[in-house]
C-alpha positions as CSV (number, residue, x, y, z in Angstrom):
1,M,-62.9,25.7,28.5
2,R,-60.1,27.8,26.9
3,A,-57.7,25.2,28.0
4,K,-58.3,22.4,26.8
5,K,-59.2,24.6,23.4
6,L,-55.7,26.1,23.7
7,I,-54.3,22.8,24.1
8,S,-56.3,20.6,21.4
9,V,-54.7,23.7,18.7
10,V,-51.1,23.3,20.2
11,L,-51.6,19.5,19.4
12,S,-53.1,19.9,16.2
13,V,-50.7,22.7,15.2
14,C,-48.0,20.4,16.8
15,L,-49.1,17.5,14.6
16,V,-49.3,19.6,11.6
17,M,-45.3,20.3,11.7
18,C,-44.8,16.9,12.2
19,L,-46.1,15.6,8.9
20,F,-43.4,18.8,7.2
21,V,-40.7,17.5,9.0
22,P,-39.7,14.9,6.7
23,M,-39.1,17.7,4.6
24,F,-37.2,19.7,6.0
25,T,-34.9,16.5,7.4
26,A,-34.9,14.4,3.9
27,S,-31.8,15.3,1.7
28,A,-32.5,18.1,-0.9
29,A,-32.8,17.2,-4.3
30,I,-29.6,17.1,-7.1
31,D,-30.2,20.4,-9.6
32,Y,-27.9,18.3,-12.0
33,P,-27.0,15.3,-13.6
34,I,-24.3,13.1,-12.6
35,I,-22.1,11.4,-14.8
36,Y,-20.6,8.5,-13.4
37,I,-17.2,7.6,-15.1
38,R,-16.5,3.6,-13.9
39,G,-12.5,2.5,-13.6
40,F,-10.9,0.0,-15.9
41,G,-12.4,-3.5,-17.0
42,G,-15.5,-2.6,-17.9
43,P,-16.6,-4.7,-21.1
44,I,-14.6,-3.5,-24.5
45,Y,-16.6,-4.1,-28.0
46,S,-14.7,-4.5,-31.1
47,D,-16.5,-1.2,-32.8
48,N,-18.9,1.0,-31.8
49,A,-21.9,-0.2,-32.1
50,H,-24.3,-1.3,-29.6
51,P,-23.0,-3.9,-27.3
52,S,-23.3,-7.7,-27.7
53,S,-21.7,-10.4,-27.1
54,E,-20.8,-10.9,-31.0
55,N,-18.6,-7.8,-30.8
56,Q,-17.3,-8.3,-27.3
57,I,-13.5,-8.8,-26.8
58,Y,-13.5,-7.9,-23.3
59,P,-13.9,-9.9,-21.0
60,T,-11.3,-12.4,-22.4
61,G,-12.3,-15.7,-24.2
62,A,-9.7,-17.5,-22.9
63,D,-9.9,-20.0,-21.0
64,V,-7.0,-18.3,-18.5
65,G,-6.8,-21.2,-16.1
66,A,-6.1,-24.0,-18.8
67,I,-3.1,-21.5,-20.3
68,F,-1.7,-21.0,-16.8
69,S,-2.5,-25.1,-16.1
70,E,-0.7,-25.8,-19.5
71,A,2.4,-23.4,-18.8
72,L,3.1,-24.5,-15.0
73,K,5.3,-27.6,-16.0
74,P,7.5,-25.8,-18.6
75,C,7.6,-22.4,-16.7
76,L,9.3,-24.3,-13.4
77,T,11.0,-26.1,-15.6
78,E,13.1,-23.5,-16.9
79,L,12.8,-21.6,-13.3
80,A,14.4,-24.6,-12.0
81,A,16.8,-24.9,-14.7
82,G,17.8,-21.5,-14.8
83,T,18.5,-21.4,-11.0
84,V,21.1,-23.9,-11.7
85,T,22.9,-22.7,-15.0
86,G,21.9,-18.8,-13.8
87,N,20.7,-18.0,-17.4
88,Y,16.7,-17.9,-16.8
89,D,16.3,-16.7,-20.7
90,K,14.2,-19.8,-21.6
91,Y,12.2,-19.4,-18.5
92,I,11.1,-15.8,-19.0
93,D,10.2,-16.8,-22.9
94,E,8.1,-19.7,-21.1
95,L,6.3,-16.6,-18.8
96,Y,5.6,-14.9,-22.3
97,N,4.0,-17.7,-23.9
98,A,1.8,-18.3,-21.5
99,L,0.7,-14.4,-21.0
100,A,1.3,-13.3,-24.7
101,P,-2.3,-15.4,-25.5
102,I,-4.4,-14.0,-23.0
103,Y,-4.2,-10.5,-24.2
104,T,-3.9,-11.3,-28.1
105,D,-7.3,-9.9,-28.6
106,L,-6.8,-6.9,-26.7
107,L,-3.1,-5.7,-27.3
108,L,-2.7,-2.2,-29.0
109,D,0.0,-1.6,-31.4
110,K,3.3,0.3,-30.9
111,N,1.4,3.8,-30.9
112,G,-0.6,2.9,-28.4
113,E,-3.7,2.7,-30.5
114,A,-6.7,-0.1,-31.4
115,S,-5.3,-1.7,-35.0
116,D,-7.3,-4.4,-36.6
117,G,-8.1,-7.8,-34.6
118,S,-7.9,-5.8,-31.3
119,G,-10.7,-3.7,-30.7
120,C,-11.1,-0.3,-32.1
121,G,-13.3,2.0,-29.6
122,G,-15.2,1.3,-26.8
123,T,-19.0,2.8,-25.6
124,G,-18.3,6.1,-24.8
125,G,-21.2,7.6,-25.8
126,W,-23.9,4.7,-24.3
127,I,-26.3,6.5,-21.6
128,N,-27.1,3.8,-18.9
129,N,-29.3,5.2,-15.8
130,Y,-27.9,4.0,-12.4
131,D,-30.4,3.6,-10.1
132,Y,-29.1,5.1,-6.5
133,Y,-28.9,8.8,-7.7
134,N,-30.0,8.5,-11.3
135,A,-26.8,8.9,-13.4
136,Y,-25.2,8.5,-16.9
137,I,-22.8,6.1,-17.5
138,F,-19.7,7.0,-19.4
139,D,-18.6,3.8,-20.7
140,Y,-15.1,3.6,-22.6
141,D,-12.3,1.7,-24.3
142,W,-10.1,1.5,-21.1
143,R,-7.2,1.0,-23.0
144,L,-6.6,4.2,-24.5
145,S,-5.3,6.9,-23.3
146,P,-7.5,9.6,-21.3
147,V,-6.4,12.8,-23.3
148,Q,-8.3,10.8,-26.0
149,L,-11.0,9.7,-24.1
150,A,-11.1,13.2,-22.8
151,E,-12.3,14.0,-26.4
152,E,-15.0,11.8,-26.1
153,L,-16.1,12.5,-22.7
154,K,-16.6,16.1,-23.9
155,D,-19.3,15.2,-26.6
156,F,-20.9,12.7,-23.8
157,V,-21.5,16.0,-21.9
158,D,-22.8,18.0,-24.6
159,Q,-25.2,15.4,-25.1
160,I,-26.6,14.5,-21.7
161,K,-26.7,19.0,-21.3
162,T,-28.9,18.5,-24.3
163,Q,-30.3,15.3,-23.2
164,T,-31.7,16.8,-19.9
165,G,-32.1,20.4,-20.4
166,K,-29.8,21.8,-18.1
167,N,-26.7,23.4,-18.6
168,K,-24.5,22.1,-16.4
169,V,-23.6,18.4,-14.8
170,N,-22.2,16.7,-12.0
171,I,-19.5,14.4,-12.6
172,V,-17.7,11.9,-10.4
173,G,-14.4,9.6,-11.7
174,R,-14.0,6.5,-9.7
175,C,-9.9,5.0,-10.1
176,L,-9.1,5.6,-14.1
177,G,-11.9,7.3,-14.5
178,S,-10.5,10.2,-12.4
179,N,-7.7,10.3,-15.1
180,I,-10.7,11.0,-17.7
181,V,-11.8,13.9,-15.7
182,A,-8.3,15.2,-15.2
183,A,-7.9,15.1,-18.3
184,Y,-11.0,16.5,-19.2
185,I,-10.5,19.7,-16.9
186,V,-7.1,20.4,-17.7
187,K,-7.2,20.1,-21.8
188,H,-10.7,21.2,-22.0
189,E,-10.5,23.9,-19.1
190,D,-13.4,26.0,-20.9
191,H,-15.5,23.7,-21.7
192,A,-15.6,22.3,-18.2
193,K,-15.9,25.7,-17.1
194,E,-19.0,25.9,-19.0
195,S,-20.8,22.3,-18.1
196,L,-19.6,21.5,-15.2
197,N,-21.6,22.2,-11.6
198,S,-19.2,20.0,-9.5
199,I,-16.5,16.9,-9.2
200,L,-16.3,14.1,-6.9
201,M,-12.5,12.0,-7.2
202,Y,-13.8,8.9,-6.1
203,M,-10.5,6.6,-5.2
204,P,-8.7,8.7,-7.5
205,S,-5.8,7.3,-9.6
206,A,-5.5,10.9,-11.4
207,V,-1.8,11.4,-9.6
208,G,-0.6,7.8,-10.0
209,I,0.3,5.0,-8.4
210,N,3.6,3.8,-6.4
211,M,2.8,0.4,-7.4
212,L,2.4,0.8,-11.0
213,G,5.5,3.3,-11.3
214,A,7.5,0.5,-9.2
215,L,6.2,-2.2,-11.7
216,F,7.0,-0.4,-15.0
217,S,10.6,0.6,-13.5
218,G,11.5,-2.6,-12.8
219,N,11.5,-1.9,-8.7
220,I,9.9,-4.7,-7.4
221,K,10.8,-5.0,-3.9
222,I,9.2,-8.2,-2.1
223,N,8.2,-7.2,1.6
224,S,7.9,-10.4,4.1
225,N,6.4,-8.6,6.6
226,Q,4.1,-7.2,4.1
227,L,3.0,-10.7,2.5
228,D,2.4,-11.9,5.9
229,R,0.0,-8.5,6.4
230,F,-1.7,-9.4,2.7
231,L,-1.9,-12.8,2.3
232,D,-3.6,-12.8,5.9
233,Y,-6.5,-9.9,4.4
234,C,-6.7,-12.3,1.3
235,I,-7.8,-15.9,2.5
236,K,-9.9,-14.1,5.5
237,H,-11.8,-11.7,3.3
238,K,-11.6,-12.8,-0.5
239,A,-11.2,-16.9,-0.2
240,E,-14.8,-17.9,0.6
241,D,-15.4,-19.1,-2.6
242,L,-12.3,-21.3,-2.7
243,I,-12.6,-22.1,1.5
244,E,-15.8,-21.5,3.1
245,D,-14.8,-22.5,7.0
246,P,-14.1,-19.4,7.9
247,T,-11.8,-21.5,10.3
248,T,-9.6,-23.1,8.1
249,R,-9.1,-19.6,6.5
250,D,-7.9,-18.6,9.7
251,M,-5.6,-21.4,10.2
252,L,-4.0,-20.8,6.7
253,A,-3.8,-17.8,7.8
254,S,-2.1,-18.2,11.3
255,L,0.3,-20.5,9.4
256,V,1.6,-18.0,7.1
257,T,2.4,-15.3,10.3
258,F,3.7,-18.3,12.1
259,L,6.1,-19.0,8.9
260,N,7.1,-15.8,8.6
261,Q,8.1,-14.9,12.1
262,V,10.6,-18.2,12.3
263,R,12.1,-16.7,8.8
264,V,11.0,-19.4,6.5
265,L,8.5,-16.8,4.9
266,G,11.5,-14.4,4.5
267,V,13.9,-17.6,3.2
268,G,11.5,-17.9,0.4
269,V,11.3,-14.1,-0.4
270,D,14.9,-14.3,-0.5
271,V,14.8,-16.6,-3.3
272,L,12.0,-15.0,-5.1
273,Q,14.1,-11.4,-4.8
274,Y,17.4,-13.2,-5.9
275,I,15.7,-14.3,-8.9
276,I,13.8,-10.7,-10.2
277,D,16.6,-8.9,-9.6
278,R,18.5,-11.7,-12.3
279,V,15.5,-11.5,-15.2
280,K,14.0,-8.2,-14.4
281,D,15.4,-6.1,-17.1
282,D,14.9,-8.3,-19.5
283,A,11.6,-9.7,-18.4
284,V,9.6,-7.1,-17.1
285,P,9.8,-4.5,-20.7
286,R,8.9,-7.8,-22.5
287,L,5.9,-9.2,-20.3
288,A,4.3,-5.4,-19.5
289,L,4.2,-4.8,-23.4
290,A,2.8,-7.6,-24.4
291,C,-0.4,-6.6,-21.6
292,Y,-0.5,-3.9,-19.5
293,G,2.2,-1.9,-20.8
294,S,0.9,-1.9,-24.2
295,F,-2.0,0.8,-22.8
296,P,-1.7,4.4,-22.3
297,S,-4.1,4.1,-19.7
298,Y,-2.1,2.2,-17.2
299,W,1.0,4.1,-18.0
300,A,-1.5,7.5,-17.1
301,M,-2.1,5.6,-13.5
302,V,2.1,5.7,-13.1
303,D,2.7,7.9,-10.2
304,S,4.3,11.3,-11.3
305,D,7.7,10.8,-9.2
306,T,8.5,7.5,-11.4
307,Y,7.5,8.1,-14.5
308,E,10.3,9.0,-16.2
309,E,12.2,6.4,-14.6
310,A,9.4,3.8,-15.7
311,R,9.0,5.0,-19.6
312,D,13.1,5.0,-19.9
313,F,13.3,1.9,-18.4
314,M,10.8,0.7,-20.3
315,F,11.2,1.5,-23.8
316,K,15.4,1.5,-23.8
317,G,16.5,1.2,-26.9
318,I,13.0,0.9,-28.6
319,E,12.4,4.5,-28.4
320,D,11.6,5.1,-32.2
321,E,9.5,1.9,-32.6
322,Y,7.0,3.4,-29.9
323,A,7.2,7.1,-30.8
324,G,3.9,7.2,-30.6
325,M,3.2,5.2,-27.6
326,I,5.9,7.9,-26.1
327,E,4.1,11.0,-27.3
328,K,0.6,9.5,-25.4
329,I,1.8,8.9,-22.3
330,D,4.2,12.1,-21.8
331,D,1.2,13.9,-23.4
332,Y,-0.6,13.0,-20.1
333,H,1.9,12.9,-17.7
334,Y,3.7,16.8,-18.7
335,N,-0.1,18.4,-20.1
336,V,-2.3,17.0,-17.2
337,Q,-1.0,15.2,-14.2
338,T,1.7,17.8,-13.4
339,K,-1.3,20.5,-14.1
340,L,-4.0,18.9,-11.8
341,Y,-3.4,20.4,-8.7
342,D,-3.1,23.9,-10.1
343,T,-6.1,23.4,-12.2
344,I,-8.3,22.2,-9.4
345,K,-7.6,25.6,-7.0
346,D,-8.8,27.7,-10.7
347,F,-12.0,25.4,-10.7
348,E,-12.5,26.3,-7.1
349,K,-12.0,30.0,-7.5
350,C,-14.7,30.1,-10.2
351,G,-17.6,27.7,-7.8
352,I,-16.5,24.3,-9.2
353,Y,-15.7,22.7,-6.0
354,T,-13.6,19.2,-6.1
355,S,-14.8,16.6,-3.5
356,V,-12.3,13.9,-3.2
357,I,-12.9,10.3,-1.3
358,A,-10.3,8.4,-0.3
359,K,-10.0,4.3,1.5
360,Y,-7.1,3.7,3.9
361,N,-6.1,1.0,7.0
362,L,-5.6,-2.1,4.1
363,P,-2.7,-3.5,3.5
364,M,-0.6,-3.3,-0.1
365,F,0.5,-5.7,-2.7
366,P,3.9,-6.0,-1.2
367,L,5.9,-5.8,-4.8
368,Y,7.5,-2.4,-3.9
369,E,9.5,-0.2,-1.8
370,E,6.9,1.5,-0.4
371,C,4.8,-1.5,0.1
372,E,4.4,-1.1,3.9
373,E,2.1,2.6,3.3
374,T,-1.7,2.5,3.8
375,G,-4.4,2.5,1.2
376,D,-7.0,0.0,0.1
377,M,-5.0,-2.8,-1.7
378,F,-4.3,-1.0,-5.0
379,T,-3.7,2.7,-4.2
380,G,-1.7,4.2,-1.8
381,L,-3.4,6.3,0.5
382,T,-0.7,9.7,-0.3
383,E,-1.6,9.3,-3.7
384,L,-6.1,8.4,-3.2
385,S,-6.9,11.7,-1.1
386,F,-4.1,14.0,-2.9
387,G,-1.5,14.4,-0.3
388,A,-2.9,13.0,3.1
389,T,0.0,12.2,5.8
390,S,-0.3,8.7,7.1
391,A,0.9,6.2,9.5
392,K,2.3,3.3,8.5
393,I,-0.4,0.1,8.2
394,E,-0.5,-1.2,11.8
395,R,0.8,1.7,13.6
396,T,-0.6,5.4,14.6
397,L,1.1,8.5,13.5
398,P,4.1,9.6,16.2
399,K,2.7,11.7,19.4
400,S,5.4,14.3,18.5
401,Y,3.8,15.2,14.8
402,I,0.2,15.1,16.2
403,D,1.2,17.8,19.0
404,S,3.1,19.7,16.5
405,L,0.2,20.4,14.8
406,A,-1.8,23.7,14.9
407,D,-5.3,22.8,14.0
408,K,-5.8,18.7,14.9
409,R,-9.2,19.0,13.5
410,F,-8.2,16.9,10.6
411,V,-6.2,14.0,12.2
412,S,-8.2,10.8,12.0
413,P,-9.7,9.6,15.6
414,D,-7.6,6.0,14.9
415,K,-4.4,8.6,14.8
416,K,-3.6,7.0,11.6
417,V,-4.1,9.7,8.8
418,D,-3.6,13.9,8.9
419,A,-5.7,15.4,6.3
420,S,-5.1,18.4,6.6
421,T,-1.9,18.1,4.2
422,C,-4.6,17.0,1.7
423,L,-5.0,19.4,-1.3
424,I,-8.4,19.9,-0.5
425,P,-8.9,18.7,3.5
426,E,-12.3,20.2,4.3
427,R,-13.8,18.5,1.3
428,T,-12.2,14.6,1.6
429,W,-13.5,11.6,3.0
430,F,-11.7,8.8,4.3
431,I,-13.3,5.4,4.0
432,K,-11.7,2.8,7.0
433,N,-11.8,-1.0,5.6
434,L,-13.0,-0.8,2.5
435,Y,-11.0,-3.1,-0.6
436,H,-10.6,-1.4,-3.4
437,S,-13.2,-2.2,-6.1
438,L,-15.6,-2.5,-3.9
439,V,-18.1,0.5,-4.4
440,P,-21.2,-0.4,-1.7
441,E,-24.5,1.7,-1.7
442,C,-23.1,3.1,1.6
443,V,-20.9,5.1,-0.2
444,D,-23.7,6.3,-3.0
445,E,-25.5,7.7,0.6
446,L,-22.5,10.6,0.8
447,I,-22.0,11.2,-2.2
448,Y,-25.4,11.9,-3.1
449,E,-25.1,14.5,0.0
450,I,-21.7,15.7,-2.0
451,F,-23.5,16.7,-5.2
452,A,-27.4,17.5,-3.6
453,N,-24.9,20.5,-1.9
454,N,-23.5,21.2,-5.3
455,G,-19.8,20.1,-4.1
456,K,-20.3,22.8,-1.1
457,L,-20.4,19.8,1.7
458,T,-17.8,19.5,3.8
459,V,-16.7,17.2,6.4
460,F,-18.1,19.2,8.9
461,D,-21.5,20.1,7.7
462,N,-23.1,16.8,8.2
463,E,-22.6,14.3,11.6
464,K,-23.4,11.1,9.4
465,F,-20.6,11.7,6.9
466,P,-17.7,12.8,8.6
467,Q,-14.1,12.7,7.6
468,Y,-13.6,9.6,8.7
469,L,-15.7,6.5,8.1
470,N,-15.3,2.7,9.1
471,Y,-16.2,0.2,6.4
472,D,-18.5,-2.4,8.3
473,E,-18.1,-5.6,6.0
474,E,-20.5,-7.9,7.5
475,T,-23.5,-5.1,7.4
476,M,-22.3,-2.7,4.2
477,T,-22.6,-0.2,5.9
478,I,-20.6,3.1,7.1
479,S,-20.4,5.0,10.6
480,P,-18.2,7.4,12.1
481,V,-14.5,6.2,13.0
482,T,-14.5,7.5,16.6
483,E,-11.3,5.5,18.4
484,P,-7.5,3.7,17.5
485,D,-7.4,0.5,16.7
486,E,-5.7,-2.1,19.3
487,A,-2.2,-1.9,18.6
488,Q,-0.3,-4.5,17.1
489,P,3.5,-6.0,17.7
490,A,5.5,-4.7,15.4
491,A,6.8,-7.8,13.3
492,G,9.8,-9.6,14.6
493,T,8.9,-9.6,18.2
494,L,8.9,-11.8,21.4
495,E,4.6,-10.6,21.3
496,K,4.1,-11.3,17.4
497,F,6.4,-14.7,17.6
498,I,4.3,-16.2,20.5
499,K,0.5,-14.6,19.5
500,S,1.5,-16.4,15.6
501,V,2.1,-19.4,18.1
502,F,-1.3,-19.2,20.3
503,A,-3.0,-18.5,16.7
504,L,-2.0,-21.9,15.1
505,F,-2.6,-24.0,17.9
506,T,-5.9,-22.5,18.6
507,N,-7.1,-22.7,14.5
508,F,-5.7,-26.1,14.8
509,F,-7.6,-27.7,17.8
510,R,-10.7,-25.8,16.6
511,I,-10.4,-27.4,13.1
512,L,-10.2,-30.9,14.7
513,T,-13.0,-29.9,16.7
514,K,-15.0,-29.8,13.6
515,L,-13.6,-32.4,11.4
516,M,-14.8,-34.9,14.5
517,K,-18.5,-33.1,15.1
518,G,-18.4,-33.5,11.3
519,E,-18.6,-30.0,10.3
520,I,-15.8,-30.0,7.9
521,V,-16.0,-33.0,5.5
522,I,-12.3,-33.7,3.6
523,G,-12.7,-34.3,0.0
524,K,-16.6,-33.0,-0.4
525,K,-18.2,-30.3,-1.0
């Protein structure tokens, strides 16, 4: 009888404890409000009034497709004429005539300021709650200097502290938003130390983007192998709206690879590179300053190693005319970008921790010398992660390199990345196969955990969120990276050629089969 009572008591206690298990295993609450600063591309309004369609100037009302369709024939005509005569001036004129109207309302003046008719400021100060972790969105005019925007952010931080009754906030800077965070913590160090609980840099561009530096300095180099990889990814993953059938997309991708293997793609690239080399000194500054080159924010995303070369190239002979712009972009480069690493370390000594989320394993735009680096298509991994060492795309780190490391804990299971060289290796996460502009909710879960732990969470603390995570495009989930990818044959090898021929014919016959079955109908939606 006593045994039965004892068993009953034990079972009762176990039942009661089970009811409390969720309380012990659930994520902790976040103590401080979160300010979320998005990247470039949000709506811009012609004044600081409450957002409405009447005063919206971005997205632009221009019919971009119609403008370029109309400009296509004269552009191609002048390109052909220039190829014969060796003079591409009229071709550049036609490109400019096509590009400039799109940015008429957005263009900043030569001081890097919004002028009459182009909008005057963004919506910094409007509060929107982001559901997943209840963040306050800092909207802003993404054309302006991050240093100027940091002034608005400082006021916004005070506004959120007052509204919530909290003495501190957490802050997330995504892409260009990280540049604004960087300007805030460097330029307003005392205010930031008093106001911040923790910092998250989410796929940051705060220390620059190699591709943008190359474009702004005229160092445009097209790589046919990288063009093959880039088109392969875009056709398979970004062309669903244009080509619904996946087999057809695979067919086009395999055709591009085949053309690259037989050097047809390479010949086209050589011709294009020849034209670029002939026109870039005149075309790049003229075209860039008619659009993104007039935005101090884009200059803030030029990598530190290339900045001075790009500035001198873009403003050669017009330095006095653009003195106000140059002063702004110099201020970010010399007084923020070059001081950021030391500032982050200094904040850490004060108990304000910075975490980083980077992305990798996607092909970069094939437009610059280092384009075979890995990254998120827009930004290379080294910049995204504040210093990671990585293998080139489709490759792994050399065995000799890995063997030489005293601490191998930071090497990715797929052998592509070594995080030990990062500024903050123990608080830098890497997400594989996730495109730059995609910000799925599964990553929000990681962000929540970081802030629930007051920014002190490390890559070793939560087995659900180790340092290296893989993004599954179909399920939109992340899970730990566990093993290397299948080895890829080097470009130009016999193995690569045979694979390209096999893929081409396999997909060709798959399409024929679908056509005969009526699964693909030519000429109809």
